[in-house]
ZAMARGU-4260 file (C-alpha; in steps of 0.2 Angstrom, whole numbers, plus 5000, padded with zeros to 4 digits):
<rodrens>
0) 5182/5169/4661 | 5170/5174/4654 | 5176/5178/4640 | 5177/5159/4636 | 5159/5159/4634
5) 5146/5169/4623 | 5132/5175/4633 | 5116/5161/4624 | 5129/5150/4634 | 5130/5156/4650
10) 5109/5159/4648 | 5108/5143/4646 | 5117/5137/4658 | 5109/5147/4671 | 5092/5138/4664
15) 5099/5123/4667 | 5106/5126/4685 | 5090/5135/4690 | 5081/5118/4687 | 5094/5108/4699
20) 5093/5121/4710 | 5074/5120/4712 | 5075/5101/4712 | 5087/5101/4726 | 5076/5115/4735
25) 5059/5108/4732 | 5065/5089/4738 | 5068/5097/4757 | 5051/5104/4758 | 5038/5093/4746
30) 5039/5077/4756 | 5034/5085/4772 | 5014/5086/4767 | 5017/5067/4763 | 5021/5062/4779
35) 5007/5057/4787 | 4999/5048/4772 | 5017/5040/4769 | 5016/5033/4788 | 4999/5027/4786
40) 5001/5016/4769 | 5018/5010/4775 | 5016/5008/4793 | 5030/5018/4797 | 5026/5028/4813
45) 5039/5023/4823 | 5054/5025/4809 | 5045/5043/4800 | 5060/5054/4805 | 5071/5042/4795
50) 5063/5048/4779 | 5071/5065/4782 | 5087/5061/4793 | 5094/5049/4778 | 5093/5061/4766
55) 5102/5075/4779 | 5114/5063/4781 | 5122/5056/4765 | 5117/5073/4759 | 5127/5083/4771
60) 5141/5070/4771 | 5142/5072/4752 | 5143/5091/4750 | 5163/5091/4753 | 5168/5076/4743
65) 5156/5081/4729 | 5165/5100/4729 | 5182/5092/4728 | 5178/5080/4715 | 5171/5095/4705
70) 5191/5105/4707 | 5197/5089/4701 | 5188/5084/4686 | 5175/5099/4683 | 5160/5104/4686
75) 5149/5097/4672 | 5152/5078/4674 | 5151/5080/4692 | 5133/5087/4690 | 5129/5075/4677
80) 5133/5061/4690 | 5124/5069/4704 | 5109/5072/4695 | 5107/5054/4689 | 5109/5048/4704
85) 5097/5058/4716 | 5086/5053/4699 | 5085/5035/4701 | 5086/5039/4720 | 5068/5049/4717
90) 5063/5033/4705 | 5067/5020/4721 | 5058/5030/4734 | 5042/5031/4723 | 5041/5014/4720
95) 5044/5010/4739 | 5032/4996/4746 | 5021/4995/4729 | 5029/4977/4726 | 5027/4973/4744
100) 5046/4967/4754 | 5063/4966/4745 | 5075/4957/4753 | 5068/4955/4769 | 5065/4978/4770
105) 5047/4983/4773 | 5041/4997/4762 | 5045/5011/4776 | 5064/5004/4775 | 5063/5004/4758
110) 5059/5022/4757 | 5074/5027/4770 | 5085/5018/4759 | 5080/5024/4743 | 5078/5041/4751
115) 5097/5039/4756 | 5105/5035/4738 | 5094/5052/4734 | 5103/5062/4744 | 5120/5054/4739
120) 5115/5064/4721 | 5107/5078/4730 | 5122/5084/4739 | 5129/5088/4723 | 5115/5100/4715
125) 5118/5115/4727 | 5138/5116/4728 | 5140/5113/4710 | 5126/5124/4704 | 5136/5138/4715
130) 5152/5134/4709 | 5148/5135/4689 | 5142/5152/4693 | 5157/5156/4702 | 5166/5148/4685
135) 5154/5159/4673 | 5156/5178/4681 | 5167/5187/4693 | 5161/5189/4713 | 5155/5207/4708
140) 5143/5200/4696 | 5137/5184/4705 | 5127/5196/4718 | 5112/5195/4708 | 5113/5180/4701
145) 5114/5173/4719 | 5099/5182/4724 | 5090/5174/4709 | 5095/5158/4716 | 5089/5160/4733
150) 5072/5168/4727 | 5070/5149/4718 | 5074/5143/4737 | 5060/5155/4745 | 5047/5149/4729
155) 5050/5129/4733 | 5050/5131/4750 | 5033/5139/4747 | 5025/5128/4733 | 5032/5111/4738
160) 5020/5110/4752 | 5008/5115/4742 | 5014/5103/4729 | 5017/5089/4741 | 4998/5092/4747
165) 4989/5093/4733 | 4997/5076/4724 | 4995/5067/4743 | 4978/5072/4742 | 4971/5072/4722
170) 4987/5063/4712 | 4980/5044/4714 | 4977/5036/4699 | 4974/5020/4690 | 4986/5014/4677
175) 4982/4998/4668 | 4971/4990/4684 | 4985/4994/4696 | 4982/5010/4708 | 4996/5022/4710
180) 4996/5033/4727 | 4994/5053/4725 | 5009/5052/4738 | 5021/5042/4726 | 5021/5057/4714
185) 5029/5068/4727 | 5044/5059/4720 | 5040/5054/4703 | 5039/5074/4698 | 5058/5074/4699
190) 5060/5065/4685 | 5056/5074/4669 | 5064/5087/4678 | 5081/5079/4681 | 5076/5072/4664
195) 5078/5091/4656 | 5089/5097/4667 | 5101/5082/4661 | 5097/5086/4642 | 5101/5106/4644
200) 5120/5101/4655 | 5124/5090/4641 | 5118/5095/4628 | 5119/5114/4629 | 5132/5118/4645
205) 5149/5122/4639 | 5165/5113/4645 | 5170/5122/4659 | 5188/5122/4665 | 5194/5115/4682
210) 5210/5118/4691 | 5218/5104/4699 | 5222/5087/4694 | 5227/5071/4705 | 5221/5056/4714
215) 5207/5058/4725 | 5210/5056/4744 | 5198/5041/4749 | 5205/5039/4768 | 5200/5057/4768
220) 5183/5055/4761 | 5182/5039/4772 | 5184/5051/4787 | 5175/5063/4783 | 5160/5052/4783
225) 5164/5043/4797 | 5167/5058/4809 | 5149/5068/4801 | 5138/5052/4799 | 5137/5048/4820
230) 5138/5068/4824 | 5122/5068/4813 | 5117/5053/4820 | 5120/5058/4837 | 5108/5075/4834
235) 5097/5070/4826 | 5090/5058/4838 | 5095/5063/4854 | 5084/5068/4865 | 5071/5058/4859
240) 5073/5039/4852 | 5089/5040/4861 | 5094/5048/4878 | 5108/5061/4877 | 5116/5052/4892
245) 5113/5036/4884 | 5129/5027/4880 | 5123/5026/4861 | 5126/5046/4864 | 5139/5044/4870
250) 5150/5033/4858 | 5142/5042/4844 | 5150/5058/4848 | 5165/5050/4856 | 5168/5040/4838
255) 5165/5056/4827 | 5178/5067/4839 | 5190/5052/4834 | 5186/5051/4816 | 5185/5070/4814
260) 5203/5072/4824 | 5211/5059/4814 | 5203/5069/4798 | 5211/5083/4801 | 5229/5073/4804
265) 5227/5064/4786 | 5223/5081/4778 | 5236/5091/4785 | 5246/5076/4777 | 5243/5074/4759
270) 5245/5082/4742 | 5227/5084/4738 | 5214/5085/4754 | 5195/5087/4754 | 5196/5098/4763
275) 5213/5110/4763 | 5220/5115/4779 | 5227/5131/4773 | 5210/5138/4771 | 5206/5138/4788
280) 5221/5153/4788 | 5208/5163/4776 | 5201/5176/4790 | 5186/5180/4777 | 5184/5160/4774
285) 5181/5155/4793 | 5171/5171/4799 | 5157/5170/4783 | 5156/5148/4787 | 5155/5152/4805
290) 5140/5165/4803 | 5133/5155/4791 | 5136/5140/4803 | 5127/5152/4818 | 5112/5160/4808
295) 5107/5142/4799 | 5107/5136/4817 | 5097/5150/4822 | 5084/5151/4807 | 5081/5132/4812
300) 5078/5136/4832 | 5064/5149/4826 | 5056/5140/4811 | 5056/5121/4816 | 5042/5122/4831
305) 5032/5136/4824 | 5021/5126/4814 | 5018/5114/4829 | 5016/5128/4841 | 5000/5135/4830
310) 4993/5120/4828 | 4993/5115/4846 | 4995/5129/4855 | 4984/5142/4842 | 4974/5129/4838
315) 4975/5132/4820 | 4974/5118/4807 | 4988/5110/4797 | 4985/5121/4782 | 4980/5136/4791
320) 4997/5134/4797 | 5008/5132/4783 | 4999/5146/4777 | 5005/5158/4790 | 5023/5153/4784
325) 5022/5161/4769 | 5025/5176/4773 | 5044/5171/4780 | 5046/5163/4762 | 5040/5179/4754
330) 5051/5189/4765 | 5067/5178/4760 | 5063/5180/4742 | 5062/5200/4742 | 5076/5201/4754
335) 5087/5189/4744 | 5082/5197/4726 | 5085/5215/4731 | 5103/5212/4742 | 5108/5204/4725
340) 5103/5219/4717 | 5111/5230/4726 | 5128/5217/4728 | 5132/5219/4710 | 5129/5236/4710
345) 5138/5241/4724 | 5153/5228/4723 | 5151/5226/4746 | 5142/5212/4753 | 5145/5215/4771
350) 5134/5231/4773 | 5118/5219/4766 | 5123/5205/4780 | 5126/5215/4794 | 5109/5223/4788
355) 5098/5204/4785 | 5106/5199/4802 | 5099/5214/4812 | 5084/5213/4803 | 5083/5194/4808
360) 5088/5201/4827 | 5070/5210/4827 | 5061/5200/4818 | 5063/5186/4833 | 5065/5196/4846
365) 5045/5199/4851 | 5045/5180/4848 | 5052/5176/4864 | 5036/5178/4872 | 5023/5171/4861
370) 5009/5171/4874 | 5008/5192/4869 | 5007/5186/4849 | 4993/5184/4840 | 4991/5175/4823
375) 4992/5189/4813 | 5006/5198/4824 | 5016/5181/4821 | 5016/5182/4802 | 5021/5200/4800
380) 5036/5196/4813 | 5040/5180/4800 | 5039/5191/4784 | 5053/5203/4795 | 5064/5189/4799
385) 5061/5182/4782 | 5069/5198/4774 | 5081/5198/4786 | 5086/5178/4780 | 5086/5183/4762
390) 5102/5191/4758 | 5114/5180/4772 | 5108/5164/4759 | 5121/5168/4748 | 5131/5183/4753
395) 5141/5171/4763 | 5144/5159/4751 | 5149/5174/4741 | 5160/5181/4752 | 5172/5165/4753
400) 5171/5164/4733 | 5177/5180/4732 | 5192/5177/4745 | 5200/5162/4738 | 5211/5157/4722
405) 5200/5149/4708 | 5206/5132/4711 | 5198/5133/4729 | 5182/5139/4722 | 5172/5122/4724
410) 5180/5116/4740 | 5177/5135/4747 | 5155/5134/4739 | 5156/5114/4747 | 5163/5120/4764
415) 5151/5135/4766 | 5136/5123/4761 | 5142/5111/4772 | 5145/5122/4787 | 5123/5127/4785
420) 5118/5110/4783 | 5128/5107/4801 | 5121/5121/4808 | 5103/5116/4803 | 5106/5102/4811
425) 5114/5107/4826 | 5099/5120/4826 | 5085/5107/4825 | 5093/5096/4839 | 5096/5111/4852
430) 5079/5117/4849 | 5070/5102/4851 | 5079/5098/4866 | 5079/5116/4873 | 5059/5112/4869
435) 5058/5095/4878 | 5068/5102/4894 | 5056/5118/4893 | 5040/5105/4895 | 5048/5095/4908
440) 5050/5110/4917 | 5032/5116/4913 | 5024/5101/4914 | 5030/5090/4927 | 5038/5077/4912
445) 5020/5073/4905 | 5022/5080/4889 | 5039/5079/4877 | 5042/5084/4859 | 5038/5064/4856
450) 5021/5066/4860 | 5018/5083/4853 | 5024/5078/4836 | 5012/5061/4837 | 4999/5074/4842
455) 5002/5083/4827 | 5005/5070/4815 | 4991/5058/4819 | 4976/5069/4824 | 4978/5085/4814
460) 4970/5097/4826 | 4956/5104/4818 | 4955/5126/4821 | 4943/5127/4837 | 4949/5111/4846
465) 4963/5120/4857 | 4967/5114/4873 | 4971/5130/4884 | 4985/5121/4894 | 4992/5112/4882
470) 4991/5131/4873 | 5000/5138/4888 | 5015/5124/4889 | 5019/5127/4872 | 5018/5146/4871
475) 5031/5145/4887 | 5042/5130/4879 | 5043/5139/4863 | 5047/5156/4868 | 5063/5148/4878
480) 5069/5140/4860 | 5066/5160/4853 | 5076/5166/4867 | 5089/5155/4865 | 5088/5159/4844
485) 5089/5175/4850 | 5106/5173/4858 | 5112/5164/4844 | 5107/5179/4833 | 5118/5191/4842
490) 5133/5179/4842 | 5132/5179/4821 | 5130/5197/4822 | 5145/5199/4832 | 5155/5187/4819
495) 5146/5195/4805 | 5158/5211/4811 | 5175/5204/4809 | 5169/5196/4792 | 5183/5207/4781
500) 5174/5218/4769 | 5184/5213/4752 | 5181/5223/4738 | 5171/5210/4726 | 5181/5208/4710
505) 5172/5214/4693 | 5185/5203/4683 | 5188/5182/4682 | 5207/5182/4692 | 5220/5174/4676
510) 5219/5156/4676 | 5232/5144/4687 | 5239/5129/4679 | 5229/5114/4681 | 5243/5103/4688
515) 5247/5111/4705 | 5266/5111/4707 | 5265/5100/4724 | 5257/5087/4713 | 5270/5089/4699
520) 5284/5088/4714 | 5276/5073/4721
</rodrens>
């Protein structure tokens, strides 16, 4: 396929995709530092977790649907639609609460609704960008580009909180006598990037051939949403907003299980399924996605509560805790870039998958006893963890793409992203539940995760104001979370051992007919 495109077309397309990827990755981190100011201005402390949850829900459930639409209608139109929805959602998120209550919705509720809209578009960005790379380059060449894109993700993870904090603190301006709060630029900054990427994609990107034709599986798409929205809601809210054993939690889990069973049944019957079940007979597809799920789950368990521990346990301020996480992101950039080049050079991905997972294991092991670690040593361990995560950020996806036929590239790519996001959500939920349980065991039930997050959010603990008793409790609780993460990483390493070491193809396979035989027969 590479022969169909000139080098200039591929370079321009890659540049456009880098902007798209940067957009999606930035949006996952840029809002975090603006949240205290948003909550203060929109009076939404009780709803603050929904700003993140709404985006997570809509983007995650849409990933496999966007991947399938890309296979049917082509990546370019799907990417254009996704960016457009994301842009509109960003603009509306920025104006949330600007004009008071609308249709009975407070400013905070408006922000939650528009973040969900933004997530619908955001679900198309990651998965379509990786699928387009697969359309342009054979598997062996994709390694270096996957490494570059992984570096962009790591860079955005560093820049996102800094940009968000800068706009929040210094971005407030007055236009025609109207004050525009600085935090709103956290969303408005997406608009010029969206317009630039749309221009490059519409004007410069060549038309990409698609592999399928036929009707959309609307029933399967609806059941997929019906299965995973309740599941993600239960995982996101369980343990703090609603109790795990409450009727609400049980109802959400039961509803998700029923819808998932119906989804599997429907997908086994339709001719053009959202997620072809035959892919689960592909050992590489299954093991790579399972490993991606486990590593993502462990990573969130490691990363999500460390800033909280640094602020409330070690007594450092929010800025210092953010800077202390930079080695993690720097390691990801190095690990992703170096492994990408080496995969392209050697044509092998499994050694780097294993090596990365083992480094992750080495980095997390000492964190199971946080009380014995200084802030400097913790930063060094986070660098090791980042280097270990770098290769696996993209290689699981590369292995899946390499093992499927061209007609399933979109589905394989979106499935990997889908399982990664589900793993991250499960990781946060399980880590939160473990932390709450550990705190209850240590402090006699007087501390819980909600209370700690409220303390960090509202008071912004300053250096030198460390509570020794709170520090001991957090050290005990977060160390327990790290022990669980370590066990999940060990399981991930074992799964990686079973990922087939298929040679990466140096050429693109021959294209299949656009219309499948089964659809012609139907």
